[in-house]
C-alpha positions as a LaTeX table, in Angstrom:
\begin{tabular}{lrrr}
\hline
Residue & $x$ (\AA) & $y$ (\AA) & $z$ (\AA) \\
\hline
Met1 & $-58.71$ & 76.34 & $-98.87$ \\
Val2 & $-57.84$ & 73.73 & $-96.24$ \\
Glu3 & $-54.91$ & 71.45 & $-96.98$ \\
Arg4 & $-55.54$ & 67.81 & $-95.98$ \\
Arg5 & $-52.58$ & 65.77 & $-94.71$ \\
Pro6 & $-52.38$ & 62.12 & $-93.36$ \\
Val7 & $-53.05$ & 61.72 & $-89.61$ \\
His8 & $-50.53$ & 59.58 & $-87.67$ \\
Asn9 & $-51.62$ & 57.60 & $-84.58$ \\
Ser10 & $-50.67$ & 54.37 & $-82.72$ \\
Glu11 & $-53.76$ & 52.37 & $-83.44$ \\
Val12 & $-53.45$ & 49.06 & $-85.20$ \\
Tyr13 & $-56.29$ & 47.90 & $-87.34$ \\
Leu14 & $-56.71$ & 44.23 & $-88.13$ \\
Leu15 & $-58.47$ & 43.67 & $-91.34$ \\
Asn16 & $-61.13$ & 41.08 & $-91.78$ \\
Gln17 & $-61.22$ & 40.26 & $-87.97$ \\
Ser18 & $-64.26$ & 40.22 & $-85.70$ \\
Arg19 & $-64.38$ & 42.46 & $-82.71$ \\
Phe20 & $-63.65$ & 41.00 & $-79.20$ \\
Pro21 & $-65.74$ & 42.06 & $-76.25$ \\
Leu22 & $-63.94$ & 44.40 & $-73.94$ \\
Val23 & $-63.69$ & 42.17 & $-70.76$ \\
Pro24 & $-61.21$ & 43.14 & $-68.05$ \\
Pro25 & $-58.62$ & 40.50 & $-67.04$ \\
Pro26 & $-59.39$ & 38.45 & $-63.90$ \\
Ser27 & $-58.16$ & 39.75 & $-60.57$ \\
Pro28 & $-55.38$ & 37.83 & $-58.71$ \\
Pro29 & $-56.61$ & 35.51 & $-55.91$ \\
Ser30 & $-56.92$ & 37.01 & $-52.46$ \\
Pro31 & $-54.86$ & 35.48 & $-49.62$ \\
Ile32 & $-56.66$ & 33.04 & $-47.37$ \\
Thr33 & $-57.76$ & 34.61 & $-44.13$ \\
Pro34 & $-56.78$ & 32.35 & $-41.18$ \\
Ala35 & $-59.50$ & 31.11 & $-38.92$ \\
Pro36 & $-59.52$ & 32.39 & $-35.35$ \\
Thr37 & $-58.59$ & 28.91 & $-34.08$ \\
Asp38 & $-55.35$ & 28.63 & $-36.15$ \\
Ile39 & $-52.08$ & 28.82 & $-34.20$ \\
Cys40 & $-49.73$ & 31.53 & $-35.33$ \\
Ser41 & $-46.09$ & 31.96 & $-34.36$ \\
Pro42 & $-45.60$ & 35.10 & $-32.32$ \\
Ile43 & $-43.56$ & 37.83 & $-33.84$ \\
Glu44 & $-40.23$ & 38.32 & $-32.07$ \\
Ser45 & $-39.94$ & 41.69 & $-30.46$ \\
Leu46 & $-37.19$ & 43.88 & $-31.83$ \\
Ser47 & $-34.94$ & 45.46 & $-29.26$ \\
Leu48 & $-32.59$ & 48.25 & $-30.18$ \\
Asp49 & $-30.84$ & 48.13 & $-26.78$ \\
Glu50 & $-29.34$ & 44.60 & $-26.82$ \\
Pro51 & $-26.79$ & 43.82 & $-29.55$ \\
Glu52 & $-26.84$ & 40.50 & $-31.30$ \\
Thr53 & $-24.43$ & 37.93 & $-29.76$ \\
Ala54 & $-22.62$ & 35.11 & $-31.52$ \\
Pro55 & $-23.76$ & 31.55 & $-30.74$ \\
Ser56 & $-21.80$ & 30.01 & $-27.82$ \\
Val57 & $-20.19$ & 26.54 & $-27.60$ \\
Ser58 & $-22.06$ & 24.28 & $-25.24$ \\
Cys59 & $-20.44$ & 22.99 & $-22.04$ \\
Asp60 & $-21.09$ & 19.45 & $-23.21$ \\
Asp61 & $-18.84$ & 20.00 & $-26.24$ \\
Gln62 & $-16.04$ & 21.41 & $-24.06$ \\
Ser63 & $-16.22$ & 18.56 & $-21.54$ \\
Phe64 & $-16.16$ & 16.04 & $-24.37$ \\
Asp65 & $-12.94$ & 17.58 & $-25.74$ \\
Glu66 & $-11.33$ & 17.55 & $-22.31$ \\
Arg67 & $-12.26$ & 13.92 & $-21.78$ \\
Phe68 & $-10.86$ & 13.03 & $-25.16$ \\
Val69 & $-7.51$ & 14.70 & $-24.41$ \\
Ser70 & $-7.36$ & 13.02 & $-20.99$ \\
Glu71 & $-8.06$ & 9.59 & $-22.45$ \\
Glu72 & $-5.42$ & 10.13 & $-25.12$ \\
Arg73 & $-2.80$ & 10.95 & $-22.47$ \\
Leu74 & $-3.66$ & 7.95 & $-20.33$ \\
Ala75 & $-3.70$ & 5.63 & $-23.31$ \\
Gly76 & $-0.18$ & 6.77 & $-24.18$ \\
Ala77 & 1.01 & 6.24 & $-20.62$ \\
Val78 & $-0.50$ & 2.75 & $-20.41$ \\
His79 & 1.15 & 1.85 & $-23.72$ \\
Val80 & 4.60 & 2.87 & $-22.48$ \\
Leu81 & 4.18 & 1.08 & $-19.17$ \\
Ser82 & 2.85 & $-2.11$ & $-20.72$ \\
Thr83 & 5.65 & $-2.14$ & $-23.31$ \\
Glu84 & 8.37 & $-1.81$ & $-20.68$ \\
Ser85 & 6.62 & $-4.34$ & $-18.45$ \\
Arg86 & 6.53 & $-6.79$ & $-21.35$ \\
Ala87 & 10.27 & $-6.28$ & $-21.93$ \\
Leu88 & 11.04 & $-6.99$ & $-18.27$ \\
Gln89 & 8.95 & $-10.16$ & $-18.36$ \\
Leu90 & 10.80 & $-11.41$ & $-21.43$ \\
Val91 & 14.24 & $-10.72$ & $-19.95$ \\
Thr92 & 13.11 & $-12.55$ & $-16.80$ \\
Asn93 & 12.21 & $-15.57$ & $-18.93$ \\
Leu94 & 15.59 & $-15.26$ & $-20.67$ \\
Tyr95 & 17.53 & $-15.60$ & $-17.41$ \\
Ser96 & 15.24 & $-18.43$ & $-16.35$ \\
Thr97 & 15.81 & $-20.56$ & $-19.45$ \\
Asp98 & 18.72 & $-19.39$ & $-21.62$ \\
Glu99 & 22.05 & $-21.07$ & $-20.80$ \\
Ile100 & 24.20 & $-18.24$ & $-22.21$ \\
Ala101 & 22.40 & $-15.63$ & $-20.12$ \\
Arg102 & 22.47 & $-17.79$ & $-16.98$ \\
Asp103 & 26.17 & $-18.55$ & $-17.38$ \\
Gly104 & 26.96 & $-14.89$ & $-17.97$ \\
Phe105 & 25.10 & $-13.83$ & $-14.83$ \\
Asn106 & 26.92 & $-16.38$ & $-12.66$ \\
Arg107 & 30.30 & $-15.38$ & $-14.04$ \\
Ala108 & 29.52 & $-11.68$ & $-13.56$ \\
Val109 & 28.59 & $-12.16$ & $-9.89$ \\
Glu110 & 31.72 & $-14.28$ & $-9.27$ \\
Ala111 & 33.95 & $-11.69$ & $-10.94$ \\
Ile112 & 32.59 & $-8.99$ & $-8.64$ \\
Thr113 & 32.48 & $-10.89$ & $-5.35$ \\
Gln114 & 35.93 & $-12.45$ & $-5.70$ \\
Arg115 & 37.59 & $-9.03$ & $-5.88$ \\
Gln116 & 35.74 & $-7.28$ & $-3.04$ \\
Gly117 & 37.01 & $-6.87$ & 0.52 \\
Glu118 & 40.32 & $-7.96$ & 1.95 \\
Gly119 & 40.09 & $-11.38$ & 0.32 \\
Gly120 & 39.90 & $-9.70$ & $-3.06$ \\
Lys121 & 42.39 & $-7.02$ & $-1.96$ \\
Asn122 & 39.67 & $-4.35$ & $-1.85$ \\
Gly123 & 38.87 & $-4.30$ & $-5.54$ \\
Lys124 & 35.99 & $-2.26$ & $-6.88$ \\
Val125 & 33.56 & $-2.29$ & $-9.80$ \\
Val126 & 34.42 & 0.29 & $-12.47$ \\
Ile127 & 31.30 & 1.01 & $-14.55$ \\
Ile128 & 31.87 & 2.59 & $-17.97$ \\
Gly129 & 29.30 & 4.01 & $-20.37$ \\
Val130 & 28.37 & 7.04 & $-22.46$ \\
Gly131 & 25.07 & 8.81 & $-23.16$ \\
Lys132 & 21.99 & 7.19 & $-21.67$ \\
Ser133 & 24.07 & 4.10 & $-20.88$ \\
Gly134 & 26.29 & 6.39 & $-18.84$ \\
His135 & 23.30 & 7.58 & $-16.83$ \\
Val136 & 22.33 & 3.95 & $-16.20$ \\
Gly137 & 25.92 & 3.34 & $-15.08$ \\
Arg138 & 25.85 & 6.22 & $-12.59$ \\
Lys139 & 22.64 & 4.90 & $-11.08$ \\
Leu140 & 24.14 & 1.40 & $-10.74$ \\
Val141 & 27.20 & 2.87 & $-9.02$ \\
Ala142 & 24.90 & 4.36 & $-6.39$ \\
Thr143 & 23.10 & 1.02 & $-5.97$ \\
Phe144 & 26.34 & $-0.96$ & $-5.63$ \\
Asn145 & 27.75 & 1.44 & $-3.06$ \\
Ser146 & 24.56 & 1.48 & $-0.98$ \\
Leu147 & 24.77 & $-2.32$ & $-0.82$ \\
Ala148 & 28.40 & $-2.14$ & 0.39 \\
Ile149 & 29.98 & $-3.06$ & $-2.97$ \\
Lys150 & 32.64 & $-0.51$ & $-3.86$ \\
Ala151 & 31.97 & 1.00 & $-7.29$ \\
Val152 & 32.95 & 4.06 & $-9.35$ \\
Phe153 & 31.85 & 5.51 & $-12.70$ \\
Leu154 & 34.31 & 6.16 & $-15.52$ \\
His155 & 33.46 & 8.15 & $-18.65$ \\
Pro156 & 35.24 & 6.57 & $-21.63$ \\
Thr157 & 36.37 & 9.88 & $-23.14$ \\
Glu158 & 37.70 & 11.17 & $-19.82$ \\
Ala159 & 39.44 & 7.82 & $-19.35$ \\
Leu160 & 41.50 & 8.47 & $-22.47$ \\
His161 & 42.50 & 11.84 & $-21.02$ \\
Gly162 & 43.92 & 10.70 & $-17.70$ \\
Asp163 & 41.09 & 9.03 & $-15.77$ \\
Leu164 & 42.38 & 5.56 & $-16.58$ \\
Gly165 & 44.28 & 6.05 & $-13.34$ \\
Gln166 & 41.08 & 5.20 & $-11.47$ \\
Ile167 & 41.40 & 1.56 & $-12.49$ \\
Ala168 & 43.42 & $-0.60$ & $-10.08$ \\
Arg169 & 44.77 & $-4.12$ & $-10.54$ \\
Asn170 & 42.04 & $-5.82$ & $-8.47$ \\
Asp171 & 39.09 & $-4.08$ & $-10.09$ \\
Thr172 & 36.25 & $-5.50$ & $-12.19$ \\
Leu173 & 35.17 & $-3.63$ & $-15.33$ \\
Leu174 & 31.50 & $-3.32$ & $-16.36$ \\
Leu175 & 30.82 & $-1.79$ & $-19.78$ \\
Ile176 & 27.28 & $-0.72$ & $-20.72$ \\
Thr177 & 26.32 & $-0.37$ & $-24.39$ \\
Phe178 & 23.03 & $-1.26$ & $-26.05$ \\
Ser179 & 24.52 & $-1.61$ & $-29.53$ \\
Gly180 & 27.66 & $-3.43$ & $-28.45$ \\
Lys181 & 29.74 & $-1.22$ & $-30.72$ \\
Thr182 & 29.74 & 2.25 & $-29.14$ \\
Pro183 & 32.70 & 4.08 & $-30.75$ \\
Glu184 & 33.94 & 5.59 & $-27.47$ \\
Leu185 & 34.11 & 2.14 & $-25.87$ \\
Leu186 & 35.83 & 0.61 & $-28.89$ \\
Leu187 & 38.49 & 3.34 & $-28.68$ \\
Leu188 & 38.97 & 2.66 & $-24.98$ \\
Leu189 & 39.05 & $-1.13$ & $-25.23$ \\
Pro190 & 42.75 & $-1.53$ & $-26.26$ \\
His191 & 43.81 & 0.52 & $-23.22$ \\
Leu192 & 42.00 & $-1.67$ & $-20.66$ \\
Asp193 & 44.10 & $-4.25$ & $-18.85$ \\
Glu194 & 43.31 & $-7.65$ & $-20.32$ \\
Asp195 & 43.97 & $-9.30$ & $-16.95$ \\
Leu196 & 40.95 & $-7.54$ & $-15.43$ \\
Pro197 & 37.53 & $-9.24$ & $-15.68$ \\
Leu198 & 35.38 & $-7.44$ & $-18.25$ \\
Ile199 & 31.58 & $-7.64$ & $-18.06$ \\
Leu200 & 29.46 & $-6.34$ & $-20.94$ \\
Leu201 & 25.84 & $-5.27$ & $-20.31$ \\
Thr202 & 24.32 & $-5.14$ & $-23.81$ \\
Ser203 & 21.28 & $-5.99$ & $-25.92$ \\
His204 & 23.09 & $-8.88$ & $-27.59$ \\
Thr205 & 22.11 & $-12.37$ & $-26.51$ \\
Arg206 & 24.90 & $-14.17$ & $-28.39$ \\
Pro207 & 28.61 & $-13.33$ & $-28.22$ \\
Asp208 & 29.25 & $-13.80$ & $-31.94$ \\
Thr209 & 27.00 & $-10.84$ & $-32.86$ \\
Cys210 & 28.74 & $-8.29$ & $-30.61$ \\
Glu211 & 31.71 & $-6.24$ & $-31.86$ \\
Ile212 & 33.25 & $-5.66$ & $-28.43$ \\
Ile213 & 33.26 & $-9.40$ & $-27.70$ \\
Arg214 & 34.83 & $-10.05$ & $-31.10$ \\
Gln215 & 37.72 & $-7.82$ & $-30.07$ \\
Arg216 & 37.85 & $-9.17$ & $-26.47$ \\
Pro217 & 36.66 & $-12.81$ & $-26.64$ \\
Asp218 & 36.99 & $-13.43$ & $-22.88$ \\
Thr219 & 34.35 & $-10.77$ & $-22.12$ \\
Ile220 & 31.51 & $-11.89$ & $-19.85$ \\
Leu221 & 28.20 & $-11.37$ & $-21.70$ \\
Leu222 & 25.33 & $-9.99$ & $-19.60$ \\
Pro223 & 22.33 & $-9.80$ & $-21.99$ \\
Ala224 & 19.72 & $-7.04$ & $-21.63$ \\
Pro225 & 17.62 & $-7.33$ & $-24.82$ \\
Ile226 & 14.29 & $-5.75$ & $-25.71$ \\
His227 & 11.55 & $-7.48$ & $-27.67$ \\
Glu228 & 11.07 & $-4.69$ & $-30.22$ \\
Ser229 & 12.81 & $-1.46$ & $-31.15$ \\
Glu230 & 11.77 & 1.72 & $-29.41$ \\
Thr231 & 11.03 & 3.25 & $-32.81$ \\
Lys232 & 8.47 & 0.52 & $-33.43$ \\
Ser233 & 7.03 & 0.85 & $-29.90$ \\
Phe234 & 6.82 & 4.62 & $-29.62$ \\
Gly235 & 7.71 & 6.07 & $-33.00$ \\
Val236 & 11.00 & 7.49 & $-31.71$ \\
Ser237 & 14.36 & 5.89 & $-30.94$ \\
Ala238 & 14.75 & 7.60 & $-27.55$ \\
Pro239 & 16.23 & 5.12 & $-25.03$ \\
Thr240 & 13.29 & 4.06 & $-22.86$ \\
Thr241 & 12.63 & 0.33 & $-22.80$ \\
Ser242 & 16.32 & $-0.43$ & $-23.32$ \\
Thr243 & 17.46 & 1.64 & $-20.33$ \\
Thr244 & 14.75 & 0.13 & $-18.13$ \\
Val245 & 15.90 & $-3.41$ & $-18.94$ \\
Ala246 & 19.60 & $-2.56$ & $-18.54$ \\
Met247 & 18.97 & $-1.00$ & $-15.15$ \\
Ala248 & 16.94 & $-3.99$ & $-13.99$ \\
Val249 & 19.65 & $-6.49$ & $-14.95$ \\
Gly250 & 22.28 & $-4.32$ & $-13.24$ \\
Asp251 & 20.16 & $-4.15$ & $-10.08$ \\
Ala252 & 19.87 & $-7.94$ & $-10.09$ \\
Val253 & 23.65 & $-8.31$ & $-10.19$ \\
Ala254 & 24.10 & $-5.78$ & $-7.36$ \\
Val255 & 21.57 & $-7.40$ & $-5.01$ \\
Val256 & 22.74 & $-10.97$ & $-5.60$ \\
Ala257 & 26.42 & $-10.03$ & $-5.22$ \\
Ser258 & 25.69 & $-8.14$ & $-2.00$ \\
Arg259 & 23.88 & $-11.14$ & $-0.54$ \\
Glu260 & 26.95 & $-13.29$ & $-1.14$ \\
Leu261 & 29.30 & $-10.73$ & 0.37 \\
His262 & 27.31 & $-9.75$ & 3.47 \\
Pro263 & 25.35 & $-11.87$ & 5.97 \\
Ser264 & 22.67 & $-9.16$ & 6.23 \\
Val265 & 22.08 & $-6.96$ & 3.21 \\
Ala266 & 19.48 & $-4.98$ & 5.16 \\
Ser267 & 21.96 & $-4.05$ & 7.88 \\
Val268 & 24.66 & $-2.81$ & 5.50 \\
Phe269 & 22.09 & $-0.86$ & 3.52 \\
Ala270 & 20.80 & 0.74 & 6.73 \\
Lys271 & 24.35 & 1.68 & 7.69 \\
Asn272 & 25.05 & 3.23 & 4.28 \\
His273 & 21.67 & 5.00 & 3.98 \\
Pro274 & 21.04 & 6.92 & 7.23 \\
Gly275 & 19.42 & 9.94 & 5.59 \\
Gly276 & 16.05 & 10.76 & 4.09 \\
Ala277 & 12.75 & 8.96 & 4.51 \\
Ile278 & 14.39 & 5.59 & 3.80 \\
Gly279 & 16.99 & 6.18 & 6.47 \\
Ala280 & 14.36 & 7.24 & 8.97 \\
Ala281 & 12.29 & 4.15 & 8.25 \\
Leu282 & 15.31 & 1.86 & 8.54 \\
Lys283 & 16.32 & 3.45 & 11.83 \\
Arg284 & 12.81 & 3.11 & 13.14 \\
His285 & 12.48 & $-0.54$ & 12.20 \\
Asp286 & 16.01 & $-1.93$ & 12.44 \\
Glu287 & 17.95 & 0.27 & 14.85 \\
Glu288 & 15.33 & 1.55 & 17.27 \\
Val289 & 16.29 & 0.69 & 20.83 \\
Ile290 & 14.04 & $-0.23$ & 23.72 \\
Arg291 & 14.42 & 3.17 & 25.36 \\
Asp292 & 12.80 & 4.82 & 22.31 \\
Leu293 & 9.55 & 2.95 & 23.04 \\
Ser294 & 9.56 & 3.17 & 26.82 \\
Val295 & 7.83 & 5.74 & 29.03 \\
Pro296 & 10.47 & 7.99 & 30.62 \\
Ile297 & 10.49 & 7.63 & 34.38 \\
Lys298 & 9.99 & 11.39 & 34.75 \\
Asp299 & 6.56 & 11.01 & 33.09 \\
Val300 & 5.38 & 8.56 & 35.77 \\
Thr301 & 3.21 & 10.26 & 38.41 \\
Thr302 & 4.43 & 9.71 & 41.97 \\
Leu303 & 1.92 & 8.92 & 44.71 \\
Asn304 & 3.58 & 9.49 & 48.09 \\
Ile305 & 2.70 & 7.30 & 51.04 \\
Asp306 & 2.95 & 8.77 & 54.54 \\
Glu307 & 2.30 & 6.64 & 57.62 \\
Asn308 & 0.28 & 9.50 & 59.20 \\
Asp309 & $-2.11$ & 9.69 & 56.24 \\
Leu310 & $-5.11$ & 7.53 & 55.67 \\
Pro311 & $-4.43$ & 4.27 & 53.78 \\
Leu312 & $-4.47$ & 4.55 & 49.99 \\
Thr313 & $-7.45$ & 3.10 & 48.20 \\
Gly314 & $-8.25$ & 2.13 & 44.65 \\
Ala315 & $-9.83$ & 5.56 & 44.12 \\
Asp316 & $-6.51$ & 7.27 & 44.98 \\
Val317 & $-4.66$ & 5.22 & 42.38 \\
Leu318 & $-7.39$ & 5.81 & 39.78 \\
Arg319 & $-7.20$ & 9.60 & 40.28 \\
Ala320 & $-3.41$ & 9.54 & 40.07 \\
Gly321 & $-3.56$ & 7.47 & 36.88 \\
Tyr322 & $-5.89$ & 9.96 & 35.18 \\
Ala323 & $-3.67$ & 12.84 & 36.27 \\
Ser324 & $-0.51$ & 11.12 & 34.99 \\
Pro325 & 0.58 & 12.20 & 31.47 \\
Ser326 & 1.62 & 8.61 & 30.78 \\
Gly327 & $-1.09$ & 6.77 & 32.72 \\
Trp328 & 1.55 & 5.23 & 34.99 \\
Val329 & 1.68 & 5.62 & 38.79 \\
Arg330 & 4.63 & 5.04 & 41.14 \\
Leu331 & 4.15 & 4.58 & 44.90 \\
Thr332 & 6.93 & 5.89 & 47.17 \\
Thr333 & 7.44 & 6.64 & 50.87 \\
Gln334 & 9.93 & 8.64 & 52.84 \\
Gln335 & 13.42 & 7.14 & 53.10 \\
Asn336 & 12.41 & 5.28 & 56.27 \\
Gly337 & 9.29 & 3.88 & 54.65 \\
Gly338 & 8.64 & 0.63 & 52.90 \\
Phe339 & 9.58 & 1.73 & 49.35 \\
Asp340 & 12.77 & 2.97 & 47.79 \\
Thr341 & 12.52 & 6.51 & 46.35 \\
Ser342 & 15.77 & 6.50 & 44.36 \\
Gly343 & 15.81 & 6.29 & 40.56 \\
Gly344 & 12.87 & 4.26 & 39.32 \\
Gly345 & 12.41 & 2.44 & 42.61 \\
Gly346 & 9.02 & 1.93 & 44.21 \\
Ser347 & 6.09 & $-0.23$ & 43.25 \\
Leu348 & 4.56 & 0.62 & 39.91 \\
Val349 & 0.96 & 0.51 & 38.78 \\
Ser350 & 0.65 & 0.09 & 35.01 \\
Pro351 & $-2.17$ & 1.56 & 32.89 \\
Ser352 & $-3.52$ & $-1.89$ & 32.03 \\
Arg353 & $-3.94$ & $-2.79$ & 35.70 \\
Ile354 & $-5.57$ & 0.55 & 36.52 \\
Arg355 & $-8.14$ & $-0.17$ & 33.81 \\
Gln356 & $-9.02$ & $-3.40$ & 35.61 \\
Leu357 & $-10.29$ & $-1.55$ & 38.70 \\
Ser358 & $-13.99$ & $-2.09$ & 39.29 \\
Ser359 & $-16.36$ & 0.24 & 41.12 \\
Ser360 & $-16.18$ & $-1.97$ & 44.23 \\
Asp361 & $-12.35$ & $-1.69$ & 44.23 \\
Leu362 & $-12.39$ & 2.09 & 44.62 \\
Ser363 & $-12.99$ & 1.94 & 48.37 \\
Arg364 & $-10.60$ & $-0.93$ & 49.03 \\
Arg365 & $-7.14$ & $-0.49$ & 50.54 \\
Ile366 & $-4.12$ & $-0.92$ & 48.34 \\
Asp367 & $-1.89$ & $-2.50$ & 51.00 \\
Thr368 & $-4.30$ & $-5.21$ & 52.11 \\
Glu369 & $-6.93$ & $-5.81$ & 49.44 \\
Leu370 & $-5.54$ & $-4.63$ & 46.07 \\
Gly371 & $-2.05$ & $-6.06$ & 46.09 \\
Trp372 & $-2.54$ & $-7.34$ & 42.53 \\
Leu373 & $-2.39$ & $-3.72$ & 41.31 \\
Leu374 & 1.25 & $-3.33$ & 42.31 \\
Thr375 & 4.40 & $-4.57$ & 40.62 \\
His376 & 7.37 & $-4.50$ & 42.99 \\
Pro377 & 10.89 & $-3.68$ & 41.79 \\
Gly378 & 11.99 & $-7.29$ & 42.26 \\
Glu379 & 9.39 & $-8.36$ & 39.69 \\
Phe380 & 10.60 & $-6.01$ & 36.95 \\
Val381 & 12.13 & $-7.51$ & 33.79 \\
Ser382 & 15.31 & $-5.47$ & 33.38 \\
Ile383 & 16.62 & $-4.75$ & 29.85 \\
Ala384 & 19.54 & $-2.50$ & 28.91 \\
Trp385 & 18.51 & 0.78 & 27.28 \\
Asp386 & 20.48 & 0.21 & 24.05 \\
Thr387 & 18.92 & $-3.20$ & 23.33 \\
Thr388 & 17.22 & $-3.08$ & 19.95 \\
Val389 & 13.49 & $-3.63$ & 19.78 \\
His390 & 14.04 & $-6.81$ & 17.80 \\
Gln391 & 16.46 & $-8.19$ & 20.38 \\
Ala392 & 14.16 & $-7.23$ & 23.26 \\
Cys393 & 11.25 & $-9.04$ & 21.63 \\
Asp394 & 13.34 & $-12.18$ & 21.16 \\
Phe395 & 14.37 & $-12.05$ & 24.83 \\
Ile396 & 10.79 & $-11.55$ & 26.08 \\
Asn397 & 9.38 & $-14.30$ & 23.86 \\
Ala398 & 12.01 & $-16.69$ & 25.20 \\
Met399 & 11.04 & $-15.79$ & 28.78 \\
Leu400 & 7.36 & $-16.32$ & 28.04 \\
Leu401 & 8.13 & $-19.81$ & 26.79 \\
Val402 & 10.54 & $-20.83$ & 29.56 \\
Asn403 & 9.13 & $-19.14$ & 32.67 \\
Lys404 & 5.55 & $-17.90$ & 32.42 \\
Asn405 & 5.43 & $-17.36$ & 36.19 \\
Arg406 & 8.31 & $-14.91$ & 35.97 \\
Cys407 & 7.09 & $-13.02$ & 32.92 \\
Gly408 & 3.61 & $-12.42$ & 31.54 \\
Glu409 & 2.03 & $-9.96$ & 29.13 \\
Asp410 & 1.17 & $-7.63$ & 32.05 \\
Ser411 & 4.73 & $-7.72$ & 33.41 \\
Ile412 & 6.72 & $-4.49$ & 33.52 \\
Ile413 & 9.98 & $-3.94$ & 31.65 \\
Ala414 & 12.47 & $-1.68$ & 33.43 \\
Val415 & 14.80 & 0.03 & 30.94 \\
Met416 & 18.17 & 0.30 & 32.68 \\
Glu417 & 21.05 & 2.68 & 32.04 \\
Lys418 & 24.12 & 2.73 & 34.30 \\
Gly419 & 22.26 & 0.80 & 37.00 \\
Glu420 & 19.22 & 3.11 & 37.11 \\
Cys421 & 15.76 & 2.74 & 35.66 \\
Val422 & 15.26 & 5.40 & 32.97 \\
Gly423 & 12.03 & 4.11 & 31.48 \\
Val424 & 9.26 & 1.55 & 31.80 \\
Met425 & 6.85 & $-0.28$ & 29.51 \\
Glu426 & 4.53 & $-3.24$ & 29.60 \\
Val427 & 5.45 & $-6.52$ & 27.93 \\
Ala428 & 2.17 & $-6.46$ & 25.99 \\
Ser429 & 3.05 & $-3.04$ & 24.53 \\
Leu430 & 6.44 & $-4.31$ & 23.32 \\
Leu431 & 4.85 & $-7.33$ & 21.66 \\
Glu432 & 2.24 & $-5.13$ & 19.97 \\
Glu433 & 4.96 & $-2.86$ & 18.57 \\
Ser434 & 6.87 & $-5.88$ & 17.35 \\
Ala435 & 3.80 & $-7.20$ & 15.53 \\
Lys436 & 3.53 & $-3.91$ & 13.58 \\
Arg437 & 7.04 & $-4.24$ & 12.13 \\
\hline
\end{tabular}
């Protein structure tokens, strides 16, 4: 007998429901096939040989950064220069209008000039300062000395340790302090002889605001103010504008005092500054002598005249002039001839006159037809070799005014030393050199 048991399956039967037709679900849409005329982006080729590189910075970006840095630098420089220029303009206006500043400047110059030289018993200017003011003082010492005003620098601390011995009874004291209350100067002040003139170069424009003047009321105030603090101008209190103004005011005192002490400031400066490019320029323009500009007589080509030879023509002189290293020609004969052969004797033909030869002059005789080419020794304008260029020009200009027949621009200057001609030059050349100076 077969045992019947329940059958288990996964079917679900819904009671009282109608049957649905077995319809398969719709298929998903197919992708659109592009038309042959559509543009497609090409597929990049894949290379296994070249590694990927990082994107580079363009040259335009780099050049922009460099330009920005450059402009920043120049803007900073222009700001500093314009600030210091503004300060100098304001201190110029101060000495043009302010009575205290003007009186202080006059008194300072008088105090210095009255104690210089034998009349002032050879007094000197003793400049005292510390820090950046000390550096300004050292520079002013150099300026004073170059302008023939005796000056020395004294450090206030060293002064208290023996260097006070530098100060003599006829000296003038110049203290430099922006604040007017530098401790080192205040410590030194009681030890400075009250009989000596004391000048104070400081930022103060009124004596009642300055501590040093409070302690020494007879001090001569020399204002060197600035229109705004360096911290406000540049964000740092480093001495910049203040030292520029102080140095400028000190320079003004030195130049003006030197002009009152010496008839020619340029000459004393040239004497005290023989070295370097400045010395060379001063020597060239102020001390150059006439011999320095002349053509040495040894550089003048000699054209000998012999009575047995054919007469010289313009062509002979022209050839000799081209062969001459200087362009000058000197005509000489034997001792029994018509020209002197000693020293610079003999008729001279200058380069300017050789250039005047025409083609028809080349066949003409010198002795009979071209006498205008020659300048005889008696027609030379003699000037001593050590005459300065300036003095020689004054002498020649006077001759041109007084005696044009004796001296013209094509005349020849004979440079004489111990009775002999050592060089020659044309008057026109000397005047041209003078015009350049």
